[in-house]
FIPAVEX-398507 format. One line per field, with one value per residue: residue number from 1; residue in one letter; x, y, z of N, C-alpha, C in turn. Coordinates in steps of 0.1 Angstrom, whole numbers. Layout:
<sites>
num = c(NUM,...)
residuo = c(A,...)
n.px = c(X,...)
n.py = c(Y,...)
n.pz = c(Z,...)
ca.px = c(X,...)
ca.py = c(Y,...)
ca.pz = c(Z,...)
c.px = c(X,...)
c.py = c(Y,...)
c.pz = c(Z,...)
</sites>
This chain:
<sites>
num = c(1,2,3,4,5,6,7,8,9,10,11,12,13,14,15,16,17,18,19,20,21,22,23,24,25,26,27,28,29,30,31,32,33,34,35,36,37,38,39,40,41,42,43,44,45,46,47,48,49,50,51,52,53,54,55,56,57,58,59,60,61,62,63,64,65,66,67,68,69,70,71,72,73,74,75,76,77,78,79,80,81,82,83,84,85,86,87,88,89,90,91,92,93,94,95,96,97,98,99,100,101,102,103,104,105,106,107,108,109,110,111,112,113,114,115,116,117,118,119,120,121,122,123,124,125,126,127,128,129,130,131,132,133,134,135,136,137,138,139,140,141,142,143,144,145,146,147,148,149,150,151,152,153,154,155,156,157,158,159,160,161,162,163,164,165,166,167,168,169,170,171,172,173,174,175,176,177,178,179,180,181,182,183,184,185,186,187,188,189,190,191,192,193,194,195,196,197,198,199,200,201,202,203,204,205,206,207,208,209,210,211,212,213,214,215,216,217,218,219,220,221,222,223,224,225,226,227,228,229,230,231,232,233,234,235,236,237,238,239,240,241,242,243,244,245,246,247,248,249,250,251,252,253,254,255,256,257,258,259,260,261,262,263,264,265,266,267,268,269,270,271,272,273,274,275,276,277,278,279,280,281,282,283,284,285,286,287,288,289,290,291,292,293,294,295,296,297,298,299,300,301,302,303,304,305,306,307,308,309,310,311,312,313,314,315,316,317,318,319,320,321,322,323,324,325,326,327,328,329,330,331,332,333,334,335,336,337,338,339,340,341,342,343,344,345,346,347,348,349,350,351,352,353,354,355,356,357,358,359,360,361,362,363,364,365,366,367,368,369,370,371,372,373,374,375,376,377,378,379,380,381,382,383,384,385,386,387,388,389,390,391,392,393,394,395,396,397,398,399,400,401,402,403,404,405,406,407,408,409,410,411,412,413,414,415,416,417,418,419,420,421,422,423,424,425,426,427,428,429,430,431,432,433,434,435,436,437,438,439,440,441,442,443,444,445,446,447,448)
residuo = c(M,K,R,I,T,L,L,N,M,I,L,I,A,A,L,T,L,A,A,C,A,A,P,I,T,V,A,P,T,A,A,P,A,Q,P,T,T,A,P,K,P,T,D,A,P,K,P,T,D,A,P,K,P,T,E,V,K,V,D,T,V,R,F,T,W,F,T,D,G,P,D,Q,A,S,I,E,A,L,I,K,D,F,E,S,K,N,P,D,I,K,V,Q,L,A,I,V,P,F,A,E,L,N,Q,L,L,L,T,Q,A,E,A,N,N,A,P,D,L,A,R,V,T,E,P,A,R,F,T,K,Y,L,L,D,L,T,P,N,L,K,N,K,N,L,A,K,E,F,I,P,E,A,Q,A,L,V,T,G,P,N,G,E,M,Y,G,Y,M,H,D,F,T,Y,N,G,P,F,V,N,V,S,L,F,K,K,A,N,V,E,L,P,K,G,D,K,L,T,W,K,D,W,I,D,A,A,I,K,V,K,Q,A,T,K,T,P,Y,A,V,A,V,D,R,S,G,H,R,L,D,G,F,I,Q,T,W,G,G,S,Y,I,T,A,D,G,K,D,V,S,I,N,S,A,A,N,I,K,A,I,N,Y,F,A,Q,L,H,K,D,G,N,M,P,L,E,V,W,A,G,G,G,Q,G,Y,A,D,G,K,Q,L,F,V,N,Q,Q,L,P,F,Y,V,S,G,N,W,Q,V,S,F,F,D,Q,T,I,K,D,K,F,E,W,K,A,V,P,N,A,C,D,V,Q,C,G,G,M,P,G,G,K,F,L,V,A,F,K,S,K,A,P,A,E,K,V,T,R,L,M,E,Y,L,G,G,K,E,Q,I,S,K,Y,V,S,P,V,L,F,L,P,A,R,L,D,L,I,K,D,G,I,Q,Y,P,A,R,A,D,D,M,N,V,F,L,K,T,I,P,N,M,P,K,S,A,Y,S,D,N,F,N,P,K,F,G,P,I,A,N,E,V,R,D,R,V,T,Q,A,I,V,G,E,L,T,V,E,K,A,L,E,N,A,Q,N,K,G,K,E,L,I,K)
n.px = c(-926,-938,-916,-897,-911,-913,-886,-879,-895,-882,-857,-864,-874,-851,-835,-850,-849,-821,-819,-833,-817,-796,-774,-738,-715,-684,-663,-651,-616,-600,-594,-563,-553,-539,-531,-504,-475,-462,-428,-404,-394,-361,-336,-324,-291,-269,-259,-225,-200,-188,-156,-131,-119,-85,-64,-49,-17,-9,15,32,45,68,70,89,85,92,76,71,48,23,28,22,-5,-5,12,-1,-25,-15,-5,-28,-40,-22,-24,-50,-46,-29,-35,-21,-3,2,6,24,26,48,51,78,97,118,142,149,152,176,192,174,169,195,200,179,186,211,204,192,165,154,131,112,113,122,120,145,172,199,212,236,244,233,241,253,232,212,188,192,174,173,171,144,130,106,106,135,149,145,163,176,158,159,174,207,230,219,209,232,239,224,233,250,284,285,264,241,208,195,174,158,157,130,117,127,148,155,176,168,158,133,111,97,72,54,67,88,72,61,83,89,108,122,119,148,159,165,181,201,210,231,239,245,232,205,206,216,194,175,185,180,152,149,159,141,116,120,123,136,158,176,180,180,196,192,206,227,249,245,227,244,264,251,248,275,282,278,300,318,325,329,328,340,363,361,366,358,375,389,390,380,378,390,394,401,378,358,367,363,335,326,336,320,295,298,302,277,263,277,272,245,226,219,202,216,205,198,222,239,226,229,222,232,229,209,191,164,152,125,103,109,106,79,68,74,98,120,129,139,148,167,162,145,126,108,96,75,50,46,47,24,4,6,11,-9,-31,-18,4,20,41,69,87,120,146,177,207,233,267,299,291,258,239,226,216,213,190,170,147,150,138,145,153,154,174,155,128,105,93,115,106,81,86,101,82,65,83,88,63,58,78,70,61,35,27,47,41,15,21,39,26,1,14,32,59,91,98,122,123,134,117,95,106,113,87,72,49,15,6,-16,-16,2,17,33,55,65,73,93,114,115,121,146,163,181,201,218,250,276,293,277,262,283,293,270,261,282,293,304,295,276,288,310,298,285,307,319,297,298,323,321,302,318,334,315,307,331,351,370,390,378,395,410,390,381,404,407,384,390,412,399,381,397,403,377,369,383)
n.py = c(-759,-764,-776,-755,-737,-752,-754,-727,-722,-738,-725,-700,-706,-715,-692,-677,-691,-687,-660,-657,-669,-668,-640,-642,-635,-618,-624,-598,-587,-594,-570,-559,-570,-552,-517,-505,-492,-459,-451,-437,-403,-394,-380,-347,-338,-324,-290,-281,-264,-232,-227,-212,-179,-174,-158,-126,-115,-85,-60,-32,-5,20,53,81,115,147,178,198,213,212,186,167,159,145,123,111,102,83,64,56,43,23,8,-2,-21,-38,-54,-65,-47,-19,15,38,71,96,130,153,182,197,209,193,168,153,149,136,112,101,97,79,57,50,40,17,20,30,45,27,36,67,101,120,144,142,114,101,105,84,59,35,26,17,-3,-29,-32,-49,-79,-84,-72,-71,-59,-60,-42,-17,3,12,28,54,88,83,96,106,83,70,79,64,38,10,-3,-28,-29,-27,-15,12,30,56,86,106,130,156,185,216,242,273,300,327,348,380,385,405,429,429,432,457,473,470,452,424,390,371,348,314,282,278,300,325,336,363,370,370,387,411,418,421,443,463,463,471,497,509,506,516,500,490,471,447,420,392,368,341,343,320,293,271,280,299,282,269,290,296,274,275,287,267,263,251,239,217,190,166,140,142,146,169,206,232,259,284,284,294,297,300,324,342,340,349,375,387,384,398,424,430,436,459,477,482,466,443,435,447,441,414,398,412,421,421,398,365,341,321,339,350,362,363,379,404,398,391,415,430,443,437,422,397,366,343,312,285,254,251,275,278,269,287,312,309,309,334,355,352,366,390,398,387,359,335,304,299,282,271,290,286,280,275,251,240,256,253,235,204,189,176,152,122,88,65,33,19,-4,-22,-31,-40,-64,-71,-76,-65,-38,-33,-38,-16,5,-1,2,30,40,35,41,51,59,78,98,105,116,138,155,170,187,202,193,179,148,121,99,83,76,92,118,117,113,134,152,155,182,199,227,254,239,242,257,240,218,230,229,202,190,200,188,167,183,191,195,171,180,195,176,162,181,189,165,157,148,168,191,211,227,237,251,271,285,295,312,331,343,354,373,391,400,413,435,448,443,424,415,397,377,373,367,342,327,326,311,288,278,273,255,232,223,216,195,173)
n.pz = c(-388,-363,-350,-348,-331,-308,-300,-296,-274,-254,-253,-243,-218,-205,-204,-187,-163,-158,-153,-129,-110,-80,-73,-78,-53,-43,-17,5,10,40,66,79,112,130,126,105,120,116,106,130,129,117,139,135,127,152,150,141,159,148,135,156,150,140,162,157,161,173,168,180,163,167,158,152,145,131,124,95,93,72,65,84,84,59,64,85,72,54,72,84,62,58,82,79,60,71,96,117,126,146,144,162,163,171,177,176,187,162,171,192,183,173,196,213,199,199,226,233,216,226,250,243,236,213,188,164,138,122,113,99,94,93,88,91,117,132,123,134,150,134,115,93,64,43,45,48,28,3,-22,-37,-51,-41,-29,-52,-64,-56,-55,-62,-49,-26,-14,-8,18,35,33,41,46,35,17,32,37,53,52,34,13,21,14,-9,-10,-27,-37,-53,-76,-76,-94,-97,-118,-124,-117,-136,-159,-154,-155,-181,-189,-204,-194,-190,-215,-224,-222,-204,-182,-168,-134,-136,-159,-150,-128,-138,-154,-133,-120,-138,-136,-110,-112,-129,-117,-92,-70,-38,-39,-60,-58,-36,-14,7,40,45,47,32,12,0,-10,-30,-47,-55,-68,-96,-106,-105,-80,-46,-12,-1,-8,-35,-25,0,21,26,26,3,3,-2,-30,-64,-79,-59,-48,-69,-72,-47,-45,-65,-53,-28,-39,-50,-27,-18,-38,-34,-45,-33,-3,27,52,52,51,67,89,117,130,141,129,107,82,62,30,23,30,19,-8,-9,-2,-25,-27,-41,-73,-77,-62,-43,-30,-21,-30,-9,-4,-22,-14,8,-5,-22,-4,9,-10,-29,-51,-54,-69,-100,-100,-103,-103,-114,-133,-118,-121,-146,-155,-155,-144,-134,-108,-74,-45,-28,-4,23,39,56,60,85,98,131,151,172,195,182,157,131,105,104,108,85,66,70,63,37,25,29,13,-13,-47,-52,-26,-19,-38,-30,-6,-10,-28,-19,0,-14,-17,-28,-45,-38,-53,-83,-104,-100,-102,-129,-142,-132,-110,-101,-89,-66,-65,-79,-98,-120,-110,-91,-106,-121,-103,-99,-125,-130,-112,-122,-132,-112,-99,-91,-71,-55,-41,-28,-11,5,17,32,64,80,69,79,101,87,66,81,91,67,59,80,78,52,56,71,50,34,49,50,69,64,35,7,-1,23,41,31,33,61,67,53,68,93,84,78,103,112,95,102)
ca.px = c(-930,-940,-903,-891,-918,-909,-872,-880,-900,-872,-847,-869,-874,-837,-831,-858,-843,-808,-821,-839,-807,-790,-761,-725,-708,-670,-660,-640,-603,-600,-585,-553,-557,-534,-526,-489,-470,-453,-415,-401,-385,-347,-332,-315,-277,-266,-250,-212,-196,-180,-142,-128,-109,-71,-61,-38,-8,-7,27,32,57,69,75,92,84,91,68,72,35,12,31,16,-18,-2,18,-12,-34,-8,-4,-42,-42,-13,-30,-62,-42,-20,-42,-12,6,-3,17,23,33,51,56,87,102,130,154,152,152,189,196,164,171,208,198,171,194,222,197,184,151,151,119,114,117,122,123,157,179,213,212,249,246,227,243,255,220,202,184,193,161,174,167,129,124,100,112,149,155,140,173,180,147,160,186,219,238,212,208,246,240,217,237,261,296,283,252,229,199,190,163,158,153,116,114,139,147,164,177,165,153,120,111,84,69,47,77,94,63,60,96,91,121,119,126,159,155,176,181,211,213,240,234,247,221,193,208,216,180,168,190,172,139,150,160,128,104,124,123,149,169,174,181,184,199,191,218,228,260,239,222,256,271,243,251,288,284,278,314,326,330,324,335,347,369,352,367,352,385,396,382,385,370,396,397,400,364,351,371,356,321,323,338,308,284,300,301,263,259,283,265,232,217,215,200,225,197,198,235,247,216,232,219,244,226,202,181,159,147,112,93,113,100,64,65,78,110,130,123,146,151,172,159,143,113,99,89,64,38,45,43,11,-6,8,10,-22,-32,-13,12,24,55,71,100,128,157,190,217,243,278,308,281,246,238,216,221,202,187,158,145,152,132,155,148,164,174,145,121,95,98,122,98,70,92,105,69,60,92,87,51,60,87,65,59,22,27,55,33,4,27,45,17,-7,21,41,73,97,102,135,122,138,106,86,114,112,73,65,39,3,4,-29,-14,15,23,44,66,71,79,106,124,116,127,160,172,192,212,226,264,281,300,267,259,294,293,259,260,293,288,309,291,269,297,319,290,283,320,320,287,301,335,317,296,328,338,305,307,344,360,380,389,372,406,413,378,380,416,403,374,398,420,390,375,406,401,364,367,391)
ca.py = c(-748,-768,-779,-742,-731,-759,-750,-714,-722,-743,-714,-689,-711,-716,-679,-672,-697,-681,-647,-658,-675,-658,-635,-646,-624,-621,-620,-588,-591,-591,-559,-564,-570,-540,-508,-504,-480,-451,-450,-425,-395,-394,-368,-339,-337,-312,-281,-281,-250,-226,-226,-199,-172,-173,-145,-119,-109,-71,-54,-17,1,34,62,95,124,162,183,211,219,205,172,158,153,136,111,104,96,71,55,50,34,11,0,-9,-32,-46,-54,-70,-37,-6,25,48,83,106,143,159,194,195,213,183,155,145,145,127,99,95,93,67,47,46,33,6,23,39,42,17,44,81,111,127,152,138,100,96,105,73,47,23,21,15,-16,-33,-36,-58,-93,-86,-64,-78,-53,-60,-31,-4,13,17,37,68,95,76,104,107,69,66,83,54,26,5,-7,-41,-28,-26,-4,17,38,63,100,107,142,163,200,221,257,279,313,331,361,388,388,418,440,429,438,471,479,468,445,411,380,365,336,305,270,279,314,327,345,376,373,373,399,424,422,425,456,472,464,479,511,514,506,523,491,492,462,439,405,387,354,338,342,306,287,262,288,305,271,267,301,296,262,278,291,256,264,242,240,204,183,155,128,145,146,182,217,239,271,296,282,305,298,306,338,350,341,357,389,392,384,410,437,433,443,472,485,485,458,432,442,444,436,399,392,419,428,420,384,356,328,321,349,348,374,361,390,414,393,392,430,435,452,432,414,384,361,330,305,271,250,252,288,278,269,300,323,306,313,348,364,349,372,404,400,375,354,321,298,297,272,276,295,276,287,264,241,245,258,246,226,194,187,169,144,107,79,54,23,16,-17,-20,-43,-45,-74,-64,-78,-55,-25,-32,-37,-2,13,-4,8,44,44,31,52,57,65,90,107,110,123,151,163,180,197,208,188,172,134,117,87,86,75,104,129,116,114,146,151,163,190,206,241,259,227,246,261,228,210,236,223,187,187,204,181,161,193,195,189,161,187,200,165,158,191,189,152,154,149,181,203,221,237,243,261,282,292,303,322,342,350,361,385,401,406,422,448,455,440,416,413,384,367,370,360,328,321,323,300,276,273,267,243,221,218,211,183,162)
ca.pz = c(-380,-349,-345,-345,-320,-295,-297,-291,-260,-245,-251,-234,-204,-200,-201,-175,-151,-155,-147,-115,-101,-70,-79,-72,-46,-40,-3,7,17,54,70,89,126,136,116,105,127,108,112,137,121,121,145,127,133,159,143,146,162,138,140,161,141,145,168,150,170,169,173,179,157,172,147,156,134,133,113,89,92,65,62,94,79,49,69,92,63,49,83,86,51,61,93,74,51,79,109,127,130,151,143,172,158,181,171,185,181,154,178,202,176,173,210,218,193,203,240,232,210,235,261,237,236,201,181,153,127,125,102,103,84,93,91,95,132,138,115,142,157,124,111,79,59,31,47,48,17,-8,-34,-35,-58,-35,-27,-65,-69,-51,-59,-56,-40,-13,-9,-2,32,43,28,49,38,28,10,40,35,65,49,21,14,20,5,-14,-11,-38,-38,-66,-77,-80,-101,-97,-132,-125,-117,-149,-169,-151,-159,-195,-191,-207,-187,-197,-221,-227,-214,-193,-180,-156,-123,-141,-168,-142,-119,-146,-157,-121,-117,-147,-131,-98,-116,-136,-108,-79,-58,-30,-42,-72,-56,-22,-12,21,48,48,40,23,0,-7,-17,-42,-56,-60,-76,-110,-110,-103,-66,-35,1,3,-20,-40,-17,13,32,28,22,-9,5,-8,-44,-73,-83,-48,-46,-80,-69,-35,-49,-72,-43,-19,-46,-51,-15,-17,-48,-30,-52,-24,10,38,63,53,54,77,98,131,135,141,123,94,79,48,23,17,31,9,-21,-7,-2,-38,-26,-51,-83,-79,-49,-44,-18,-24,-33,2,-4,-31,-6,15,-15,-27,7,13,-21,-35,-65,-53,-81,-107,-97,-107,-101,-126,-131,-113,-131,-151,-161,-156,-142,-129,-94,-66,-35,-23,10,25,51,55,69,88,108,142,158,183,200,172,148,120,93,104,106,71,59,70,56,22,21,29,2,-26,-57,-50,-13,-19,-46,-21,5,-14,-37,-12,8,-23,-15,-40,-42,-41,-62,-96,-113,-99,-108,-144,-146,-127,-100,-103,-77,-66,-67,-84,-103,-129,-102,-84,-117,-125,-95,-101,-138,-131,-103,-128,-136,-100,-100,-81,-60,-46,-33,-20,-1,15,23,41,78,85,61,87,108,77,59,90,91,55,60,89,72,41,62,74,37,29,56,49,79,58,21,3,0,37,47,27,39,75,66,49,80,103,78,79,117,114,87,108)
c.px = c(-931,-927,-897,-898,-914,-895,-871,-885,-890,-861,-852,-870,-861,-832,-837,-852,-829,-810,-826,-828,-801,-777,-749,-718,-693,-667,-649,-628,-604,-590,-575,-558,-552,-529,-511,-485,-460,-439,-412,-391,-370,-343,-322,-301,-275,-256,-236,-208,-186,-165,-138,-117,-95,-68,-48,-30,-5,6,27,45,57,76,77,92,85,84,72,59,25,15,25,4,-15,3,7,-21,-28,-7,-18,-44,-34,-19,-42,-58,-33,-25,-33,-2,-2,8,14,32,35,57,65,92,115,142,158,154,165,193,187,167,184,207,190,179,205,216,189,169,147,138,122,118,115,124,134,163,193,214,225,252,242,231,245,243,209,200,186,180,162,169,152,122,118,105,127,156,151,151,177,169,148,173,198,227,232,212,221,246,233,221,250,273,294,269,240,221,192,177,164,154,138,111,127,137,158,164,173,159,138,120,97,81,63,57,84,85,62,72,98,105,117,126,137,154,167,175,190,216,222,233,235,236,208,195,209,202,172,172,182,158,139,151,148,117,107,122,136,160,166,173,184,186,199,205,220,240,256,234,234,263,264,246,264,291,285,292,323,331,324,332,344,352,360,354,362,362,392,386,388,379,376,401,395,385,356,354,364,341,318,326,326,296,286,298,286,258,264,277,250,221,212,213,209,218,197,211,243,237,218,230,231,241,219,192,177,154,133,102,97,107,85,60,69,89,121,124,128,151,155,170,157,129,103,91,77,51,35,40,28,1,-5,6,-3,-22,-27,-4,15,39,56,85,107,140,169,199,227,254,288,300,268,247,228,223,209,200,175,157,145,143,142,148,159,163,165,138,110,101,103,113,87,75,96,92,64,70,90,74,52,69,82,62,45,21,35,47,22,9,31,35,9,1,32,56,78,100,116,135,125,126,96,93,112,97,67,54,27,0,-9,-28,0,23,35,56,73,78,91,117,126,124,142,169,183,204,222,240,267,287,290,263,270,296,282,258,272,289,293,304,285,279,306,311,287,296,321,310,292,314,331,309,306,334,328,305,321,354,372,379,383,383,409,402,378,393,413,394,381,405,411,384,383,405,388,362,374,382)
c.py = c(-751,-770,-766,-736,-738,-755,-736,-714,-727,-733,-704,-693,-711,-702,-673,-678,-691,-668,-647,-664,-664,-653,-640,-634,-628,-615,-610,-593,-586,-580,-564,-562,-557,-530,-507,-491,-473,-451,-437,-416,-395,-381,-360,-338,-324,-304,-281,-266,-245,-225,-212,-192,-172,-159,-139,-113,-95,-66,-39,-13,16,42,76,104,139,167,196,219,210,190,163,152,143,123,103,96,83,60,48,40,21,2,-8,-21,-42,-46,-59,-60,-24,4,36,60,93,119,150,172,191,198,202,169,147,140,135,113,93,90,80,55,41,37,21,8,32,36,32,24,58,89,119,135,148,123,94,96,92,59,35,18,16,0,-18,-38,-47,-73,-95,-78,-74,-72,-51,-49,-17,6,19,27,51,74,88,83,105,93,64,69,72,40,22,0,-20,-41,-28,-14,0,25,45,78,101,119,150,178,205,236,261,293,315,345,367,393,401,429,441,435,453,479,478,461,430,401,373,351,327,293,271,293,315,336,360,380,377,386,412,428,427,439,467,474,473,494,517,515,513,513,493,483,454,424,403,372,352,338,328,301,278,269,294,294,269,278,300,284,265,282,279,255,253,245,228,197,171,142,130,146,159,193,224,253,283,293,294,308,304,321,347,351,350,372,395,394,396,423,440,440,457,482,488,476,446,439,437,438,421,394,399,427,427,406,375,343,330,333,348,362,373,372,402,411,395,406,437,446,448,423,400,379,346,323,290,267,251,265,288,278,282,311,321,311,328,358,364,356,387,407,386,371,340,317,297,288,279,281,285,284,276,251,247,247,250,237,216,195,178,161,129,100,68,45,20,1,-15,-33,-48,-55,-67,-65,-68,-41,-23,-31,-23,7,11,2,23,49,40,43,59,65,78,101,113,118,137,160,173,190,204,205,181,158,132,104,91,86,87,117,129,119,127,142,160,170,198,221,244,247,231,250,249,219,216,230,209,183,190,197,174,170,196,188,180,168,192,188,162,169,189,176,148,157,162,193,214,231,244,254,273,291,301,315,334,350,359,374,396,407,416,435,455,452,432,417,399,374,363,363,345,320,317,311,287,269,267,255,231,215,211,197,171,152)
c.pz = c(-365,-342,-340,-332,-307,-291,-291,-277,-251,-243,-242,-220,-198,-196,-189,-163,-148,-149,-133,-106,-92,-76,-71,-66,-43,-26,-3,13,31,57,79,103,133,125,117,111,118,114,119,129,126,128,136,134,140,151,149,149,151,143,145,153,148,150,161,161,165,175,170,173,160,161,152,144,139,121,108,87,85,63,72,90,68,54,78,83,57,60,85,75,53,71,88,66,59,93,120,131,134,151,153,168,169,174,181,179,173,163,188,196,177,186,215,212,197,218,240,227,219,247,256,237,224,195,170,140,130,112,107,91,82,97,96,110,138,132,124,149,147,120,97,74,49,33,45,37,7,-22,-32,-42,-52,-34,-40,-70,-64,-56,-53,-46,-26,-6,-3,13,41,38,36,40,31,21,18,37,48,64,36,23,11,12,3,-14,-21,-38,-52,-65,-80,-86,-100,-111,-133,-125,-130,-159,-167,-156,-174,-198,-193,-198,-195,-203,-224,-217,-202,-192,-168,-146,-129,-151,-160,-134,-126,-150,-145,-117,-126,-142,-118,-102,-122,-127,-94,-68,-51,-35,-55,-68,-41,-23,3,28,53,41,30,10,-8,-15,-30,-53,-63,-69,-91,-115,-109,-89,-57,-23,4,-9,-23,-31,-3,25,35,23,10,-9,-2,-22,-52,-77,-72,-46,-57,-77,-58,-37,-56,-62,-33,-26,-48,-39,-14,-26,-44,-37,-44,-10,21,50,64,57,64,86,113,137,133,133,109,94,64,43,18,18,22,-5,-20,-8,-15,-36,-34,-61,-84,-65,-50,-30,-21,-26,-22,3,-13,-23,2,6,-20,-16,10,2,-28,-49,-64,-65,-87,-104,-102,-103,-114,-123,-125,-124,-134,-158,-163,-153,-136,-113,-87,-56,-30,-8,11,38,47,64,72,98,118,146,170,187,191,162,135,107,93,103,92,63,58,62,41,17,19,17,-12,-34,-54,-37,-13,-27,-37,-10,1,-21,-29,-4,-1,-19,-28,-36,-45,-50,-76,-106,-112,-104,-123,-148,-142,-117,-103,-90,-77,-68,-71,-90,-113,-122,-96,-95,-123,-117,-98,-114,-139,-120,-110,-132,-124,-101,-89,-69,-50,-36,-23,-9,10,23,31,55,85,78,69,93,98,69,68,91,79,55,69,84,60,45,65,61,32,36,56,60,74,42,18,4,14,44,44,31,53,75,62,61,90,97,79,93,118,107,93,115)
</sites>
């Protein structure tokens, strides 16, 4: 026991001495003599200047136009759309009176100051001054997309394309449906009716309703040619080198035409009213003085605006017998050799001749297109669509002789000669045979 007590006492003493010893301290790490300097911020790179836009060279394309009235707004809208898509082209549209057009263009072309493109009715007058579009066309088939007989007028001897027909006109008849209903006379039915079918029915309406006349045809050599085509008649031979005015077919047709005047079924005031030039019968139709009228598709818009709902009327197809009747016409767009870049002139011509653009142009003004695809597909006209499509759908019925007559460069003076001699036959100054013989002799001089 004593041994354990002594050991315990030694252990306690040792622990007491350890507790009383000074604590061991760790010296702190010395602070650095100078604080570390923070690195200077890197300067931001200076912004680079944006590249300057490439300046677009703007060329002015001069465009001469004559207006039939409502067409001006249509062409201006298309030009605005074209300029928005072609900022390098500025189109300068100049409106000139139709009576001054041909002489103005010839004078400018001879002075090497022709416009870059123009709207014309007789492109053959300007052929030697015209620009060939083919080198710069993107659509190499553009020329094939128009009525071929019309396109031939703006095609050079080596296939040059100088332009295209922009809108097409077509002779044809109108009928006052209300007068037929009032007379209890049925409208003639059939796919191919003759002029006699229509006029015999119109005479019955005249007699039943006491209207002054049965039928009128505009005093125009052009309109008369469309009338006689159904008998197989024409003014000019197919090769375009001679006239055929006093043919048996023409004599038969004009005898019928003159007799209608002598019988009082056609108004003398149109063909023998004392005037020396063109006269139409549209007011007689508007005033319901006759139930049947032969004119052309351009009257649809006029009748729509003037007749309104006064009576029911409609267009009907041209008569057909030996062949179908009707005569073509229209306006062309042509490009001139000029100062503007040919590529830019071609670009505008190609745009205006496109399917979408032609449709937008003709639709609001009730014109007919000359593009084959639109003739086939039809047009969505905003007014009188049925009447306009009567003309449109029957264009393929037009005989070749109608095209060869109207598109002959000498057609105008020859047609005027026939018109004036036929007037002499109507009033009895000459027999039909003598009148056409005289016109034949004069025509031979004119066609040389």
